[in-house]
Structure formats: C-alpha cells, structure tokens
N, C-alpha and C positions, 0 to 999 in steps of 0.2 A: 438160266438154271432155276427151276421151280423150287419154292420153299415149302417145306412140309410143316412149318410152324403153325400150330393150331391156336395159339394164343392171339387175341386181338392186338394189333399194334398200338391202339390207343391206351392200353394199360402199361406199356413200357415206361413212360415218364413217371407214372405213379409208383411202379416197383422201384425205379431208380431213386426216387425221392425217399421211399421208405427205407431202402438200404442205406442211403447216405445219412439220413436222420438217425437210423439205428446205430450206425457206426459212431456218430458223434455222441449219442447217449452212452454207448459202450465206453468210449474214451473218457467221458465225464465220470462214470461210475468207477472205472479203473483208477482214475486219478484220485477220487475220493477215498477209495479203498486203500491205496498206497499211503495217503496222508493219515487216514484214521488208524490203520494198522500200525504205522510207525509211532503215532502218538499214544495209542492204547497199549502197545507192546512194552513201552517204557514202564507202564504201571502193571505189568505182568497180566494183561488181559488176553483173551484168546482171539483167534481169527473170527470165530462165530460172534463174539461180542462186537467186533468191528463191523461185520456184515449186518447185524441187527441195527447198528447205529446209523448206517448210511442209507439203508433202504426204507425211506420215509416218503410220505406223500409230497411233502415240500420239495425234497430232493428230486423226486420223479418229475414234478411240474417244472422245476428249473431245468432239468435235463432235456425235457421235450421242447420247451421254449427255446433253449439254447440250440438244440438240434435244428429246429425250424429256421432260426435266424442264420445259423451256419449254412444251411442248405440254400437259403435265398442269396446269401453273399457269394457262395461258390458258384451258383448258377449265373449270377450277375457277372462275376469275373470270367466265367467260362464263355459267355456270350460276347464280352468286351474284348477278350484277348484272342 
C-alpha cells in the first residue's frame, strides 16, 4: 500500500522530540501554577498574579532543560526496554 505522506520521514524524530519536550514543559508549568495559586490564594491574590509570578525567564530555562533531560531519559529507557 503506497503512502501519500508528503512530510519527509527524517523529520519524524524531531517532531516527536518537540512534542515530548513540550509535554514535559506543560507539566512543569501546570505544577508550578498549582503550587503558586495555592500559595498566593491564601493571601487573597488572583490567578493572574500567580500566572505573572511563574512565567519568568528562569522558570522557562528550567522547564526547557528539564524537558530535554526527560526526553533523553525516556528515549534511553525506550531503547533499553
């Protein structure tokens, strides 16, 4: 059966890596938001205050590095198992 997929196959691993890293970044930020909103809500702060507090350059750098490390670990385990 012929495939009508027009995307090059060599881009598939790159897209998978971007999706997996993006998912780890999403989990990182959702965890930060839950903690920050819980902490700031006790002081009667708003959700917008919590969002402004977590979206910083330092947190973004930590999220991206964590995502890359997580991707490498998952790929290592995927190949070993």
